[in-house]
N, C-alpha and C positions, 0 to 999 in steps of 0.2 A: 387070328385077329386079337385074341386075348394076349398072346405073347407080345404082339406089337404094341397094344395099349399099355401093357405092363412096362415095356421099355420106355415108352413115352412118359409114363407117370414117374418111373424111377429116375429118369434123367431129365426131368422137367427143369432142373436148375441150370442145365447146359443148353446153350443155343446151338443146336445141331444143324439148324438150317432146314430147308425143305427136303422132304423124302418123297421119291417118286416110286409108284407101284404100277406094274403093267397088269391089267385085268381085262379079259375078253378081247384081247388085241388092241386095247386102248391104254394110253399112259395117263395116270391120275396122280395128282400131288396130294399126299396125306398130310393133314394139318390137325394139330391137337385142338380139340374144342371142349366145351363144358359137357362132360359125361360121355365122351367117346371120341371116335375118329370120324372126321368129315372128309368126304371126297370132293376135292376142288379141282376144277380144270386148270391145267398148268398155264401160267402166263409167262410171256417172254421176259426174262430177267436180264437187265443190262449187264454186259460182261465187264468185270472190273480187273484191270491189270495189277493195280497196287492195292494194298490194304487201306482201310479208312484212316489209319494213323500216319500214313505216308504223306509228306508235304514236299512241294517243289519250290525252290527259290531261284529266281532269275538273277544271276550275278553279272552286273555290268562292270565296265572299267571304273575302278574306284577313283583314280586320279581325275578322269574326265568328269565324274559325278561331282567330286568336290569342287573342281574348277567351275562347273556349271552352277553350283550353289553359290559360290562366291560372287559370281557375276549377278548383275541385277536381273530380276525376272521381267516379265512383260507388264507388270503392274507396279504402280507407285503407291506406297502405303503412307498415309498421313493421318493426323488426328484433328478432329473438329474442336471447336471451343468448349464443347460439353465433355470432351474426353473420349468420344466414340471413335473407333477405328474406321477410317474411310480409305478406299482404294480407288484409283483411277487408272485406266489403261494408258500405256505409253503411246506416243504418236507412231504412226507407221514409218515415218522418216527415221526416227531414232532406232526402231527395231531393225530396219534394213541397214542402217549405218553400222550398228553393232554386228550384224551378221557378216557384212562385207569386210569389216575390220578384222574379224576373226579369221577370215580366209583371204586376207589381203595379198598373200603371196601367189594366189591363183589368178589374179587379174592379168588379162592379156596385155592391155595397154591403157594409159590414161591420157594419151595425146588428144587434144581437142576437148577434153572434159573440163567443165567450169572450175576455175581455180578456187572459188569460194567454197564449193562443196568438197573439193579435193583437200583443202586445208582442214576442214572438219574431219574428213576421213583419216587424214594423217594424224591428227591429234588423238582420235579414237584408237588407232592402231598403236600409237606411241604410249598411250595410257595402259594398254595391254602388253607393253614391252615386246611388241612383235619384231622390232628392228634389232633387238639384242640377241635373237636366236641365231645359231651358227650359220645355217644354210638358207633357210627360208627368209631370214631377216635381210640378207644381202639382196635376194631376189625381189623382195617387196620394196626395198629402198630404191633399187634401180628403176622401178616403174615410175616412181615420183621424180627422181632426178632427171630422167630422160625427157619427161614431159614438162617440168616446171623450172628446172635449172636453178637460177639464182633465188627463186622464191623459197626453195627448200633450204638453201644455205648460200648467203652472199659473202660472209666473212667467217673464217675458221681460225681459232686460236688454239694451237697445240703446243704452246710454250711449256717446256719441261714435262712433256707427256710422251716420252718415248715408248712406254709400255702400251699406251693406247694405240700408237702408230703400229707397233708390232702385232698387236692382237686384232686390230680392225683395219688393216692396210687396204684390203679390197673395198671395204665400205667407204673409206676416205677417198680412194681413187674414183669412186662412182660419182662424187660431187662434181657438178659442172657449173661453169660460169661464175666461179669464185672471183671476187675482186680484191680480197685481202686474205693473205695466208701467213700465219706466224708459226714458224718452225724453230724458234730460238731454243738453244740449250738442249737439243735432242741428240747431239753427237752422231749424226747420220753418216757422215763420211762421203767420199766421192762416189762410191759404188752403190749407194742405196737405191732401191727400186722407186721410192717416192720422188727422189731428185730426178730420176729419168722420166718419171711421169710429168714433171713440171714442163718438159719440152713438148708435150702432146697438145693437140688442138683443144682438148677439153679444158685446159687451164690457160689458154691464150688470153683470157679476159683478166688475168691477175694484174693488178696495178700496184699493190703494195706487197712486197715479199721480204720477210724478215728471216735471215739465215744466220743469226748471231750464234757463235760458239757451236759449230757443227763439224769441226775437224775437216774443213774443206781445204783443198790445195789448188794449184794452178790447173791440174788435170781436170778437177771437178768443174771449174769455171769454163774451161774449154769445151767440155762435154755439154754443159748447160746452155752455153751461148751458140753452139754449132747450128741449130735450126735457124736462129735469127741471122747469123752471119752468112749462111749459105743459101737458105731458102726464104729468108724474110718472113719466117713464121715462128710460132712458139711464144716466147715472152716479149713480143714486139710492142705491147702496150704498157710495159713496166714504167712506173713513175717513181716509186720509192723502193730502194734496195738497201738492205742492211747486211753487211758482210763482216761486221766487227768480231773481234776475238777469234779469228781464224789465223793463227801464226804461220801456217804453211802457204798462205797466199803471198806472192811476191810481186815485184814490178811487172813480170811477164803476165801474170794473171790479170792484173788491172787492165792490160791492153785489150783483153777480150771484152771488156765492158763498154768499149767505144761503139759497139754495134747497137747499144740501147740509146737510140737517138732521142727518145721521148723522156729520158730519165731526168727527173727534177731534183731528187735528193739521194745522196749516197753517203753511207757510213762505212769507212774502212779502218776504223780505229782498232788497234791491237792486232794488225796484220804484220807480216814479216817483210815490210818494205825496206829496201837498201838505200835508195836515193829518194827521200820524201819530197824534197824540193822539186826534183824533176817530175815526179808523179803529179804534184799539184799543178805544175805548168801544163803538163799534157792533158789533164782533165779539163782545164780551162780552155785550152786551144781546140781540143777535139770535140767536146760536147757542151762546152760553156758552163761547166760547174765551178763555182767559186768556193774557196775554203772558208768555212764559218769559224769565227772566233769564239762563239758561244754555243753551248749544246742546243741542238734542234729539237723542237717538240715532236717532230715526226718519229723520233727514235726512242721515246720514253716508254713505249709499249703500253700506253694507257688507252690509245685509240683502237687497238686491235682487240676485238671481242668476237665471240661466236654469236652470229645473228642469223635468224631464219627459222623456218618451221622446225628444223632438226636440232634446235638449241638444247632441248631437254634430252634428246637422243644421245648427243655427245656426252652429256653428264651421266646418263645411264651407263654408257660404255666405261667411263672412268670409274664409276662406283663398282661395276662388275670386276674391273681389274684390281681395284683395291681390296675387294672381298676375296678374290682369289689369292692375293698375296698374304693374307692374314695367317694361314697355316705355316708360313715360313718362320714365324716367331719361335716355333718349336725346334728349329734347326740351329739355335744359337750354340748349343753344346757342340754340335758337329763343326761349326765354324771356328769355335775356340780351339778345338783339337787340331784342325787344319792349320790354324795360325801358330799353334805351339810347335808342330812338326815342320813348320816352314813351307807348307804347301800353299799353292795359290788358291784364292777364294773364288769359287765358281758362281756363287749366288749373286744375281744381278741387283745392284742397288739403284735407287732412284737418282737420276741425274740432277744435280743441283747447279743452278746457274746464278751467279752473282752479277749485279749491275755494273760494278766497277772491277775490271780484271787488272792484274799486275801489268800485262802487256799494254793495256790501254794507257796506264799511267806512264809507262816508259816512253811510248811513242807519241803520247799526247792526243788531243782530240783531232780526229781527221774526218770531219763531217763536211759535206759539200752541198751546195744548193745553187739554183739558177736565180739570177738577180731579178728577172722579170716575173717570177712567181712569188707573189707576196705572202701567201699563206703557207709557204713551205719552210721559211727560215725564221720562225718565231722562236725566241729563246725559251729554254726550259724553265728558268726561274726569273721572275720579274720583281722589281721592287714595288711594294704596295704604295700606291699614291691615292690622293683624295679624288673623289668623283669629279670635282671641278677641274683638276689638273688633267684627268683622263680625257674629259670632253675637249679641253683645249688642245691636247696632243692629237686627238683624232681629227679635229678641224684642221690643224696644221698639216698633218699627214695627207689628208684629202686635198688640201690646197696645193701642196707640193706635187702630188700625183697629177693634178689637173694641169699645172704648169708644165710638167714634163711631157704630158700627153699632147698638149697643144704645140709645144716646141718641136716634138718629134713627129707630129702628124704631117708636117710639110715634107719631111725627108723620108718617111717610112710608110709603106703601103701595108696596112693591117689586114690580116685574114679574118674569116668569119669567126674562127675560134678565139682570136685575140679580142674581137669586139664583144663576144659573149663573156669573156673573162673580165673585160673592163666594165661591162654592165652589171656584174655581180657586186661591185663596190658601191 
């Protein structure tokens, strides 16, 4: 025992831990005390796998953690007039709306769901840029388009946006019940998938179709009008059609347009017609279209805009395409070298479209309208007159229309659509 106490005194500065001694068949723990050694009954000591200095850190996905911090929490923080911080809990509706918009691509169906709530859900998902994602964005967008159709988008303007069409073709094809579609200056050609999609039932609601400067030929018109000519389906409801600045369209291609019985306005300026006078007579005899001496307002491209819930979504697509094109500025030296050695340039440039083409000047203005449709043949530019003169002109026009209506009423049996049209004046 002396040797043991000596060891304890000599090594008192070291923490040796407990020492166990077996005596008379029993196990005792020896602990240093004041003036000697004490025998203490051993107590159960918890087993420690790691040392005291060891620490464990739970590592989460850093990207998800940052994204979660960027989003708003469950509380709204404001300040009182006294400058004190005050927080209030968000409504349950906003919390659920945020959760569903984060997982909008997992929704089974929205058919029959109230459109007022669906619009808020679409806006919340749009703010999180859910519809710009490659795979899940298309799946989420389809849930809305199949349930709400024209509410998601009723008019789509893709004028001079060929890159958006190539990058988001499937998303564009998912839109249903469009009434106006502007594809001007996109150089699509006869074989493009989007032109084939125009003949599908999903776009049978299109009334205004603008295909100016798209490298179309007679073969493309034959393919585009085939469902209408054969099956009486497809673009059967078309009212306004712009085929200007397509030099490969000839007199044969114009013959395919006679299947559009409801067509009110047509622009074929800048096409490759051989006998213009004969085409003008055929259009008037077949579908009642009269050659206009002044430019029509229907073809100035000011009325075609992107309208609907997905208006900002289309802008997000365009911004994403422009951001992806920025690194191409670094390839200017490569392009210069290719030009120097006479090689063809492979880098795709943005298609530019001018309002007045050389072909249009050569062939003249070839825009047509129906005489009984008053709001289709308004001139593009009018002389500015005084308010008094404008009122008098309107009164005279209304009086003349009333005289014509009363004179023709005896000899003409008007349909319900004609009466509705007359009641609008």
